[in-house]
C-alpha positions as CSV (number, residue, x, y, z in Angstrom):
1,M,84.1,-37.9,-38.4
2,I,80.7,-37.2,-40.4
3,K,80.8,-33.6,-41.7
4,N,77.1,-32.8,-41.9
5,E,77.8,-28.9,-42.9
6,Q,74.6,-27.5,-44.5
7,R,75.7,-25.1,-47.2
8,P,73.8,-22.1,-48.5
9,L,70.8,-23.3,-51.4
10,N,71.8,-21.9,-54.6
11,F,68.8,-20.7,-56.2
12,E,70.3,-19.7,-59.5
13,K,67.8,-20.4,-62.3
14,C,69.1,-22.1,-65.0
15,P,68.6,-21.5,-69.1
16,E,65.3,-23.5,-70.4
17,S,65.9,-26.5,-72.3
18,D,63.7,-27.3,-75.6
19,D,62.5,-30.3,-73.7
20,E,62.1,-28.4,-70.2
21,L,60.1,-25.8,-72.5
22,K,58.0,-28.6,-74.2
23,K,57.1,-30.0,-70.7
24,R,55.9,-26.9,-69.2
25,L,53.8,-26.0,-72.2
26,E,52.4,-29.2,-71.5
27,I,51.8,-29.1,-67.8
28,E,50.3,-25.0,-68.5
29,K,47.9,-26.5,-71.3
30,L,46.6,-29.3,-68.8
31,I,46.0,-26.7,-65.8
32,H,44.2,-24.1,-68.0
33,K,41.7,-26.9,-69.4
34,N,40.6,-27.1,-65.7
35,I,38.7,-24.5,-64.1
36,D,39.2,-25.5,-61.0
37,Q,42.8,-26.7,-61.7
38,N,42.5,-30.0,-60.5
39,I,43.9,-32.5,-62.6
40,R,43.6,-36.4,-62.6
41,F,45.5,-37.7,-59.8
42,D,47.4,-40.2,-62.1
43,V,48.4,-37.7,-64.3
44,I,49.7,-35.2,-62.1
45,V,52.1,-38.8,-60.9
46,K,52.9,-39.2,-64.0
47,L,54.1,-35.9,-64.8
48,S,55.9,-35.6,-61.4
49,L,58.0,-39.1,-62.0
50,A,58.7,-38.1,-65.7
51,P,61.9,-35.5,-66.8
52,Y,61.9,-32.2,-65.3
53,G,58.9,-33.2,-62.7
54,L,56.4,-30.3,-62.2
55,V,59.1,-27.8,-63.9
56,N,58.5,-24.6,-62.0
57,D,57.4,-23.6,-58.7
58,H,54.1,-21.8,-60.1
59,F,53.0,-25.3,-61.0
60,R,54.4,-26.6,-57.8
61,R,51.8,-24.3,-55.7
62,I,48.7,-25.9,-57.7
63,L,49.7,-29.2,-57.9
64,W,51.9,-30.4,-55.1
65,P,49.0,-30.2,-52.6
66,Q,46.8,-32.4,-54.9
67,L,49.7,-35.1,-55.0
68,A,49.7,-34.7,-51.1
69,G,45.8,-35.1,-50.8
70,V,45.5,-31.8,-49.4
71,D,42.2,-29.7,-50.0
72,V,43.2,-25.9,-50.3
73,N,39.8,-24.8,-49.8
74,H,39.8,-26.1,-46.5
75,L,42.6,-24.7,-44.6
76,G,42.8,-23.6,-40.8
77,Q,44.0,-20.3,-39.9
78,A,47.9,-20.3,-38.5
79,P,48.3,-18.9,-34.8
80,T,51.1,-16.6,-34.0
81,V,54.0,-17.9,-32.6
82,D,53.4,-16.2,-29.3
83,K,50.7,-19.1,-28.5
84,L,53.1,-22.0,-29.2
85,Q,56.0,-20.8,-27.3
86,Y,55.2,-23.1,-24.1
87,H,55.2,-26.1,-26.2
88,P,58.3,-28.3,-24.9
89,E,59.7,-28.5,-28.3
90,Y,59.5,-24.5,-29.1
91,N,63.2,-23.7,-28.0
92,Q,64.4,-26.9,-29.9
93,V,62.7,-25.7,-32.9
94,V,63.4,-22.0,-32.6
95,L,67.6,-23.3,-32.7
96,D,66.7,-25.5,-35.8
97,V,65.1,-22.7,-37.7
98,N,67.6,-20.3,-36.7
99,R,70.5,-22.7,-38.1
100,S,68.2,-22.9,-41.3
101,L,68.9,-19.3,-42.7
102,K,71.0,-20.6,-45.4
103,R,67.9,-22.3,-47.0
104,F,66.2,-18.9,-47.4
105,P,66.7,-17.0,-50.6
106,P,69.4,-14.8,-50.6
107,G,69.4,-11.1,-50.1
108,I,65.7,-11.2,-48.8
109,P,65.0,-8.1,-46.7
110,Y,65.5,-8.7,-43.2
111,E,61.7,-8.4,-42.2
112,Q,60.7,-11.0,-44.6
113,R,63.2,-13.3,-43.2
114,I,62.2,-13.3,-39.6
115,A,58.3,-13.5,-40.9
116,L,59.7,-16.7,-42.8
117,Q,61.3,-18.0,-39.8
118,D,58.3,-17.2,-37.7
119,Q,55.8,-19.1,-40.2
120,L,58.4,-21.9,-40.2
121,T,58.3,-22.3,-36.5
122,V,54.7,-22.0,-36.2
123,L,54.2,-24.8,-39.3
124,I,56.5,-27.4,-37.3
125,L,54.9,-26.5,-33.8
126,R,51.5,-27.0,-35.5
127,V,52.2,-30.2,-36.3
128,I,53.8,-31.8,-33.6
129,Q,51.1,-29.9,-31.1
130,K,48.0,-31.5,-32.8
131,Y,50.0,-35.0,-33.1
132,P,51.6,-35.6,-29.5
133,N,52.5,-38.9,-30.6
134,L,54.8,-37.7,-33.2
135,R,58.1,-36.5,-32.0
136,Y,60.1,-33.4,-33.7
137,Y,63.6,-34.7,-35.0
138,Q,66.6,-32.4,-36.5
139,G,65.9,-32.7,-39.9
140,Y,62.2,-31.9,-40.2
141,H,63.0,-28.3,-40.2
142,D,64.6,-29.1,-43.5
143,V,61.8,-30.7,-45.0
144,A,59.2,-27.7,-44.2
145,V,61.3,-25.1,-45.1
146,T,61.0,-26.3,-48.5
147,F,57.5,-26.7,-48.6
148,L,57.3,-23.1,-46.7
149,L,59.1,-21.7,-49.6
150,V,57.1,-22.9,-52.6
151,V,53.6,-23.2,-51.3
152,G,53.4,-20.6,-48.2
153,E,52.7,-21.6,-44.7
154,E,48.9,-22.7,-44.8
155,I,49.7,-25.2,-47.4
156,A,52.9,-26.2,-46.0
157,F,51.5,-26.9,-42.9
158,A,48.3,-29.2,-44.5
159,I,51.3,-31.0,-46.7
160,M,53.4,-31.3,-43.9
161,E,50.8,-32.6,-41.6
162,Q,49.8,-35.4,-44.2
163,L,53.5,-36.5,-44.8
164,S,53.9,-36.5,-40.9
165,K,51.3,-39.3,-40.5
166,T,52.5,-41.1,-43.7
167,H,56.2,-41.1,-45.2
168,F,58.0,-39.5,-41.9
169,S,56.3,-41.2,-39.6
170,E,58.8,-43.6,-38.8
171,C,61.2,-40.7,-38.4
172,M,58.7,-39.3,-35.7
173,Q,58.9,-41.9,-33.4
174,E,59.7,-42.4,-29.9
175,T,62.9,-44.0,-30.5
176,M,65.3,-44.6,-33.9
177,E,64.3,-48.1,-34.0
178,A,62.3,-48.0,-36.8
179,T,64.2,-45.9,-38.9
180,Q,67.4,-47.5,-37.9
181,R,65.7,-51.0,-39.6
182,R,64.6,-49.0,-42.4
183,L,67.9,-47.8,-43.5
184,M,69.4,-51.4,-43.5
185,F,66.8,-51.9,-46.6
186,I,69.5,-50.4,-48.8
187,W,71.4,-53.5,-48.2
188,P,69.6,-56.1,-50.2
189,I,69.1,-53.7,-53.1
190,I,72.6,-53.6,-53.2
191,K,73.5,-57.3,-52.6
192,F,70.9,-58.0,-55.5
193,E,72.4,-55.6,-58.0
194,N,75.8,-55.4,-57.0
195,P,77.5,-58.0,-55.0
196,E,80.7,-57.1,-55.1
197,L,79.8,-53.4,-53.7
198,Y,77.7,-55.1,-51.3
199,Q,80.5,-56.9,-49.9
200,F,83.2,-54.2,-50.0
201,L,80.8,-51.6,-48.1
202,Q,80.2,-54.6,-45.7
203,N,83.5,-55.0,-45.2
204,S,84.6,-51.5,-44.6
205,T,82.1,-51.5,-41.8
206,V,80.4,-48.1,-43.4
207,G,77.1,-48.6,-41.7
208,T,74.0,-46.1,-42.8
209,L,75.6,-43.1,-41.2
210,F,76.0,-41.6,-44.7
211,S,72.5,-41.9,-45.7
212,L,70.9,-40.7,-42.6
213,P,70.3,-36.8,-43.9
214,W,69.1,-38.4,-47.1
215,Y,66.3,-40.2,-45.5
216,L,65.4,-37.9,-42.8
217,T,65.1,-34.8,-45.3
218,W,64.5,-36.2,-48.8
219,F,68.1,-35.0,-49.9
220,G,67.0,-31.6,-48.6
221,H,69.4,-30.9,-46.4
222,S,72.5,-32.3,-48.1
223,L,71.9,-30.5,-51.4
224,R,73.0,-27.3,-52.7
225,S,70.7,-26.5,-55.6
226,Y,67.1,-25.7,-54.8
227,R,66.3,-26.7,-58.2
228,T,67.3,-30.4,-57.5
229,V,65.8,-30.2,-54.0
230,V,62.5,-29.3,-55.4
231,R,62.8,-31.8,-58.4
232,L,63.4,-34.6,-55.5
233,Y,60.1,-33.3,-53.9
234,D,58.2,-33.8,-56.9
235,Y,59.5,-37.2,-57.1
236,F,59.2,-38.5,-53.7
237,L,55.5,-36.9,-53.5
238,A,54.4,-39.0,-56.4
239,S,56.2,-42.2,-55.2
240,P,55.6,-44.8,-52.3
241,I,56.2,-44.1,-48.8
242,Y,60.1,-45.4,-48.8
243,T,61.6,-44.3,-52.3
244,S,64.3,-42.3,-51.1
245,I,65.9,-45.6,-50.0
246,F,66.0,-46.9,-53.8
247,V,67.4,-43.3,-54.6
248,T,70.1,-44.0,-52.0
249,A,70.5,-47.3,-53.5
250,A,70.8,-45.9,-57.2
251,I,73.4,-43.2,-56.3
252,L,75.7,-46.2,-54.5
253,L,75.2,-48.3,-57.5
254,Y,75.7,-45.4,-59.8
255,R,79.3,-44.4,-58.1
256,S,80.1,-48.3,-57.5
257,D,83.4,-47.7,-59.9
258,E,84.3,-45.0,-57.6
259,I,83.7,-46.5,-54.3
260,L,85.2,-49.8,-55.2
261,K,88.8,-47.8,-56.0
262,E,88.9,-46.6,-52.2
263,D,90.1,-47.9,-49.4
264,C,88.2,-50.3,-47.9
265,D,87.8,-48.8,-44.3
266,M,85.0,-46.7,-42.6
267,A,86.6,-43.2,-42.8
268,S,87.9,-43.3,-46.4
269,V,84.5,-45.0,-47.7
270,H,82.4,-42.4,-45.5
271,C,84.1,-39.3,-46.5
272,L,83.6,-40.5,-50.4
273,L,80.1,-40.9,-49.7
274,S,79.3,-37.9,-49.2
275,I,76.7,-36.4,-51.9
276,P,78.4,-34.8,-54.9
277,E,76.5,-31.7,-56.5
278,D,77.1,-33.2,-60.3
279,L,75.0,-36.3,-60.3
280,P,72.9,-36.9,-63.2
281,F,69.9,-36.8,-60.9
282,E,67.1,-37.6,-63.9
283,D,69.0,-40.9,-64.7
284,L,69.3,-41.9,-61.0
285,L,65.6,-41.3,-60.6
286,K,65.3,-43.4,-63.7
287,T,66.9,-46.2,-62.1
288,S,65.2,-45.6,-58.6
289,S,61.6,-46.4,-60.4
290,S,63.3,-49.5,-62.2
291,L,64.8,-51.0,-58.7
292,L,61.0,-49.9,-57.2
293,N,59.5,-52.1,-59.8
294,K,62.0,-54.9,-59.6
295,Y,62.2,-55.5,-56.1
296,S,59.0,-55.4,-53.5
297,L,59.3,-54.0,-50.0
298,T,58.1,-58.0,-49.2
299,L,61.2,-59.1,-50.5
300,I,63.4,-56.8,-49.2
301,E,62.1,-56.9,-45.5
302,K,62.6,-61.2,-45.8
303,D,66.2,-60.3,-47.1
304,V,66.8,-57.8,-44.0
305,E,65.2,-60.4,-41.6
306,E,67.8,-63.0,-42.9
307,L,70.7,-60.6,-42.1
308,I,69.3,-60.0,-38.5
309,C,68.7,-63.4,-37.9
310,Q,72.6,-64.1,-39.4
311,E,74.0,-61.4,-37.1
312,R,71.9,-63.0,-33.8
313,K,73.6,-66.0,-34.6
314,R,77.0,-65.0,-35.1
315,K,76.7,-63.3,-31.7
316,T,75.5,-66.3,-30.2
317,D,78.1,-68.4,-31.4
318,E,81.2,-66.3,-31.3
319,P,81.6,-66.3,-27.9
320,L,81.4,-70.3,-28.0
321,I,84.5,-70.2,-30.6
322,V,86.4,-67.6,-28.4
323,K,86.3,-69.8,-25.7
324,R,87.2,-73.3,-27.6
325,R,90.3,-71.1,-28.9
326,Q,91.6,-70.1,-25.1
327,P,94.2,-72.5,-23.5
328,A,93.2,-74.2,-20.4
329,T,95.0,-71.3,-18.5
330,S,92.9,-68.7,-19.9
331,N,90.7,-68.6,-16.5
332,R,93.4,-66.9,-14.9
333,I,93.3,-63.9,-17.5
334,P,91.3,-61.2,-17.1
335,I,88.0,-60.8,-18.3
336,I,88.7,-58.2,-21.1
337,T,90.4,-60.9,-23.4
338,Q,86.8,-62.3,-23.6
339,W,85.4,-59.3,-25.2
340,L,88.3,-57.7,-26.9
341,P,88.5,-60.2,-29.8
342,N,85.1,-59.4,-30.7
343,M,85.5,-55.8,-30.6
344,L,88.5,-55.9,-32.2
345,T,87.5,-58.3,-35.3
346,A,83.5,-58.3,-35.4
347,K,81.8,-56.3,-37.9
348,P,78.2,-56.3,-36.9
349,L,75.4,-55.2,-39.6
350,I,73.0,-54.4,-36.6
351,W,75.3,-52.8,-34.4
352,T,76.9,-50.9,-36.7
353,T,74.1,-49.5,-38.4
354,A,72.9,-48.6,-34.6
355,I,76.1,-46.9,-33.8
356,S,75.9,-44.9,-37.2
357,I,72.5,-43.7,-36.5
358,V,73.2,-42.2,-33.0
359,V,76.7,-41.0,-34.3
360,G,74.9,-39.3,-37.1
361,V,72.0,-37.6,-34.9
362,C,74.8,-36.4,-32.4
363,A,77.3,-34.9,-35.1
364,Y,74.0,-33.5,-36.9
365,Y,73.2,-31.6,-33.7
366,Y,76.9,-30.8,-32.7
367,N,77.6,-29.4,-36.0
368,N,74.7,-27.1,-36.3
369,Q,75.6,-26.3,-32.6
370,Y,78.7,-24.8,-34.0
371,F,77.3,-23.2,-36.9
372,A,74.9,-21.3,-34.6
373,S,78.0,-20.2,-32.6
374,G,79.4,-18.8,-35.9
375,I,82.0,-21.8,-35.8
376,S,83.0,-22.7,-39.5
């Protein structure tokens, strides 16, 4: 069973390295050179992708809106939470926001925490009220709280509004079909880079459940280090829409030796793929960028289509194979024998992925229910 426990964020500050200091001074100089603090978009992208990203939250408050295409001079005023309490998703959003207490800085005064919770609730509801075609999903609040903590309520709403129409639009559809299909993009990348690892993961039938919270929240739900989370957000804001898929592939490739030593079954592999805190994320982001440049989405999509076609053919051919293998007297055997071998031996790619998604969402929901009730 998936353990989707959300641990408290660690807000501890680390000593600044020489390279980090150099990067900070570089960004500081760029900002001071521009009276309106607007820096060329390609320059911000380059800074965000390079080691240490945008370095600190002071710079992020200035540069994240520019990366997201938000005009901070034209922001609307937020309504009060009371004006949104009749929205159909209000109760669910409040439940999730109440469960996100571990994502707030420790030791903040009670009044400030309550104010942040209300701001987070309003931020989320404003987006889905403005765009009725977008559906709230559990994990959306993990993304929203990160932007709220860094840039404040009004700018966070403007950024989430933009991202909901672009980066997270597939996650906010009526069904999980688009998300299910997108997560399958992991497999061609692994297959091209490490065929042995790809075959092992397919044989294990682990599916894509392990990567679901990574994709839905830009890793914000799964990581404990605030410093790492905001560094990843620098990278994702400056990258193409589906970049988290390539970061996921980079993590799997980095851990390939460790994975291949594990027992080849779903439970063992799934437990192993819980994301460690000590991953070298700067190196992984370099790998991700290299993979992005190496493999086009068109190439990956073509391979995913082939995987889907192979699976459809297998599902079509398998009953005929089973029927040929049955003795003539098998007509007297209950119908269960016709599908039981399939259930026991088949390892369908799409079916595994679909089940993974559904189980992941359920596990995410029920796990949060337990934490909301104080059960550890």
